[in-house]
C-alpha positions as CSV (number, residue, x, y, z in Angstrom):
1,X,34.1,-13.1,9.6
2,X,36.7,-10.6,8.4
3,X,35.6,-7.1,7.3
4,X,36.0,-8.0,3.7
5,X,33.8,-11.0,4.1
6,X,30.9,-9.0,5.6
7,X,30.9,-6.2,3.0
8,X,32.0,-3.5,5.4
9,X,35.1,-2.3,3.6
10,X,34.0,-2.3,-0.1
11,X,31.2,0.0,-1.4
12,X,29.6,0.2,-4.8
13,X,28.1,3.5,-6.1
14,X,25.8,3.4,-9.1
15,X,26.3,6.7,-11.1
16,X,25.7,5.8,-14.7
17,X,22.3,7.4,-15.3
18,X,21.6,10.5,-17.4
19,X,19.4,12.3,-14.8
20,X,16.8,13.1,-17.4
21,X,14.4,14.6,-14.9
22,X,17.1,17.1,-14.0
23,X,17.8,18.3,-17.5
24,X,19.2,20.8,-18.5
25,X,21.3,20.7,-15.4
26,X,22.5,17.2,-16.3
27,X,23.0,17.8,-20.0
28,X,26.8,18.2,-19.5
29,X,27.1,17.2,-15.9
30,X,26.5,13.8,-14.3
31,X,23.8,13.9,-11.6
32,X,26.2,12.6,-9.0
33,X,28.3,15.8,-9.5
34,X,25.5,18.3,-8.9
35,X,26.3,20.3,-5.9
36,X,24.6,20.2,-2.5
37,X,25.9,22.5,0.2
38,X,28.9,23.3,-1.8
39,X,29.9,19.8,-2.6
40,X,28.9,17.2,-5.3
41,X,26.5,14.5,-4.2
42,X,29.2,12.0,-4.9
43,X,31.5,13.9,-2.6
44,X,29.1,13.6,0.3
45,X,28.8,9.8,-0.4
46,X,32.5,9.3,-0.5
47,X,33.0,11.3,2.7
48,X,30.5,9.0,4.4
49,X,32.5,5.9,3.4
50,X,35.8,7.5,4.4
51,X,34.5,8.3,7.8
52,X,33.2,4.8,8.2
53,X,36.6,3.3,7.4
54,X,35.7,1.8,4.1
55,X,38.8,1.0,2.0
56,X,37.5,0.5,-1.6
57,X,34.8,2.0,-3.7
58,X,33.7,0.8,-7.1
59,X,31.8,3.5,-9.1
60,X,29.7,2.4,-12.1
61,X,29.8,5.3,-14.6
62,X,28.0,6.1,-17.8
63,X,26.8,9.6,-18.6
64,X,29.8,12.0,-18.6
65,X,32.0,9.3,-17.1
66,X,35.2,11.3,-17.6
67,X,34.0,14.0,-15.2
68,X,33.4,11.4,-12.5
69,X,36.8,9.8,-13.0
70,X,38.5,13.1,-12.8
71,X,36.7,14.0,-9.6
72,X,37.6,10.6,-8.1
73,X,41.3,11.2,-8.9
74,X,41.2,14.0,-6.3
75,X,39.7,11.8,-3.6
76,X,42.0,11.0,-0.7
77,X,41.8,8.0,1.6
78,X,39.8,5.6,-0.6
79,X,40.9,3.2,-3.3
80,X,38.3,4.2,-6.0
81,X,37.9,2.3,-9.3
82,X,35.4,3.0,-12.0
83,X,33.6,0.5,-14.1
84,X,32.0,2.0,-17.3
85,X,28.7,1.1,-18.8
86,X,28.7,1.7,-22.6
87,X,25.0,0.9,-22.6
88,X,23.9,3.5,-20.0
89,X,21.4,5.1,-22.4
90,X,19.4,1.9,-23.0
91,X,19.8,0.1,-19.7
92,X,18.7,0.5,-16.1
93,X,20.6,0.1,-12.8
94,X,20.3,-3.7,-12.7
95,X,22.7,-3.7,-15.6
96,X,25.0,-1.2,-13.9
97,X,25.2,-3.5,-10.8
98,X,25.7,-6.5,-13.0
99,X,28.8,-4.9,-14.5
100,X,30.3,-4.9,-11.1
101,X,29.5,-8.5,-10.5
102,X,33.1,-9.7,-10.3
103,X,33.8,-7.2,-7.6
104,X,30.9,-7.8,-5.3
105,X,30.8,-11.6,-4.6
106,X,32.8,-11.3,-1.3
107,X,30.3,-8.9,0.1
108,X,29.6,-5.2,-0.5
109,X,27.7,-2.1,0.5
110,X,25.6,-0.5,-2.2
111,X,24.3,3.0,-2.6
112,X,22.6,4.8,-5.4
113,X,24.7,7.7,-6.7
114,X,21.8,10.2,-6.1
115,X,21.2,9.4,-2.5
116,X,22.2,11.5,0.5
117,X,21.9,9.6,3.8
118,X,22.8,10.1,7.5
119,X,26.2,9.1,8.7
120,X,24.9,6.6,11.3
121,X,23.5,4.4,8.6
122,X,26.9,2.9,7.8
123,X,27.7,2.4,11.5
124,X,24.4,0.6,12.0
125,X,25.0,-1.6,8.9
126,X,28.4,-2.5,10.3
127,X,26.7,-3.6,13.6
128,X,24.8,-6.4,11.8
129,X,26.2,-9.5,10.1
130,X,23.1,-10.0,8.0
131,X,22.5,-8.7,4.5
132,X,20.2,-5.7,5.1
133,X,18.3,-3.0,3.3
134,X,18.0,0.5,4.8
135,X,14.3,1.3,5.0
136,X,12.3,4.4,5.8
137,X,9.2,3.0,7.6
138,X,6.7,5.4,6.1
139,X,2.9,5.2,6.6
140,X,2.1,7.0,3.4
141,X,3.6,5.7,0.1
142,X,2.9,6.7,-3.5
143,X,3.7,5.1,-6.9
144,X,7.2,6.6,-7.2
145,X,8.8,5.0,-4.2
146,X,10.7,1.6,-4.1
147,X,8.5,-0.1,-1.6
148,X,9.3,-3.1,0.7
149,X,7.1,-5.5,2.5
150,X,8.4,-6.6,5.9
151,X,7.5,-9.6,8.1
152,X,9.1,-10.4,11.4
153,X,11.8,-7.9,10.7
154,X,12.7,-9.4,7.3
155,X,12.1,-8.0,3.8
156,X,9.8,-10.4,2.0
157,X,9.1,-8.3,-1.2
158,X,10.6,-5.3,-3.0
159,X,9.0,-3.3,-5.8
160,X,7.2,-0.1,-6.8
161,X,3.8,-1.8,-7.2
162,X,3.5,-3.6,-3.9
163,X,-0.2,-3.3,-2.8
164,X,0.7,-3.7,0.9
165,X,4.1,-2.1,1.8
166,X,5.7,-1.3,5.1
167,X,8.2,1.3,4.0
168,X,10.5,2.7,1.4
169,X,14.0,1.3,0.5
170,X,16.3,4.4,0.5
171,X,18.9,3.1,-2.0
172,X,21.4,1.9,0.6
173,X,22.1,-1.7,1.6
174,X,24.7,-4.3,2.5
175,X,25.2,-7.9,1.3
176,X,27.3,-10.6,2.9
177,X,29.2,-13.0,0.6
178,X,26.6,-15.8,0.4
179,X,23.7,-13.4,-0.4
180,X,26.0,-11.4,-2.8
181,X,26.7,-14.5,-4.8
182,X,23.0,-15.4,-4.9
183,X,22.3,-11.8,-6.0
184,X,24.8,-12.0,-8.8
185,X,23.0,-15.1,-10.1
186,X,19.7,-13.2,-10.2
187,X,21.4,-10.3,-12.0
188,X,22.9,-12.8,-14.5
189,X,19.4,-14.1,-15.2
190,X,18.0,-10.6,-15.8
191,X,20.8,-9.9,-18.3
192,X,20.7,-13.3,-20.0
193,X,16.9,-12.9,-20.5
194,X,17.2,-9.4,-21.9
195,X,15.7,-7.7,-18.9
196,X,18.4,-5.0,-18.7
197,X,15.8,-2.2,-18.4
198,X,14.8,-3.5,-14.9
199,X,15.7,-1.8,-11.6
200,X,18.2,-3.9,-9.6
201,X,15.5,-4.2,-6.9
202,X,13.8,-6.7,-9.3
203,X,16.7,-9.0,-8.5
204,X,16.2,-8.2,-4.8
205,X,12.6,-9.2,-5.0
206,X,13.4,-12.5,-6.6
207,X,16.2,-13.1,-4.0
208,X,14.0,-12.6,-1.0
209,X,11.7,-15.4,-2.0
210,X,14.4,-17.8,-0.7
211,X,16.7,-15.5,1.3
212,X,14.7,-12.8,3.3
213,X,16.9,-9.8,3.9
214,X,17.2,-7.9,7.2
215,X,16.1,-4.3,7.8
216,X,17.9,-1.2,9.2
217,X,15.5,1.7,9.7
218,X,16.8,5.1,8.8
219,X,16.5,7.5,11.7
220,X,17.4,10.9,10.2
221,X,17.1,12.9,7.1
222,X,17.9,11.4,3.7
223,X,16.9,12.2,0.2
224,X,17.0,10.6,-3.3
225,X,17.6,13.4,-5.8
226,X,15.6,12.7,-8.9
227,X,14.3,16.1,-10.0
228,X,14.5,19.8,-9.4
229,X,12.2,19.7,-6.4
230,X,14.4,17.0,-4.8
231,X,17.5,19.0,-5.5
232,X,16.0,22.1,-3.8
233,X,14.9,20.0,-0.9
234,X,18.3,18.3,-0.6
235,X,20.0,21.7,-0.6
236,X,17.7,22.9,2.2
237,X,18.2,19.7,4.2
238,X,22.0,19.8,3.8
239,X,22.3,23.4,5.0
240,X,22.1,25.7,1.9
241,X,19.9,28.7,2.0
């Protein structure tokens, strides 16, 4: 397969949300542009993709989209395009990913726009031809995490309410073309049936019933920045005093 066919040169970043749990910091600033170690979260993400030789990035915007577009105009080395969600106030990230459906069918790497992850994750995604989720194999999980069940090295279920989970999906994954096309069909169904308030992992969960996804285990620090405590922790992890 070529790089384009395996999803190793095109990334999608979901950055439409309002970051309500970080208000008032996010009243006039998108969460993806909050700074960690002197750089916006989105800047760290784009740097990771540049270093891993990605060529294209699609960013799904919503809240304060003009700021994200302006920031991306200053980005060197990547072909960045923005897709805007007019319904970001009423929809969840399944709808955001659905808006990028025509761009992802040939394969893509996906990351949530509030996730800081170690550089080697992209290298390890590139080392596998399968569609894979990056997972933190935790022993202790609570109600907030996006959990995964794993059997024989394959993801068999995804969701926040799994009774028996084997780890947490960190918000980073890669899909090859066949699985990407199947994922789009699941997203289509969510939208067509009015389930636009679902997490995109609901589509993952439906997909793995027939197409179990692979697993790459995260080896180093990562964080999803949802609230003030996460932001403080992220700044400590990424070198700020």
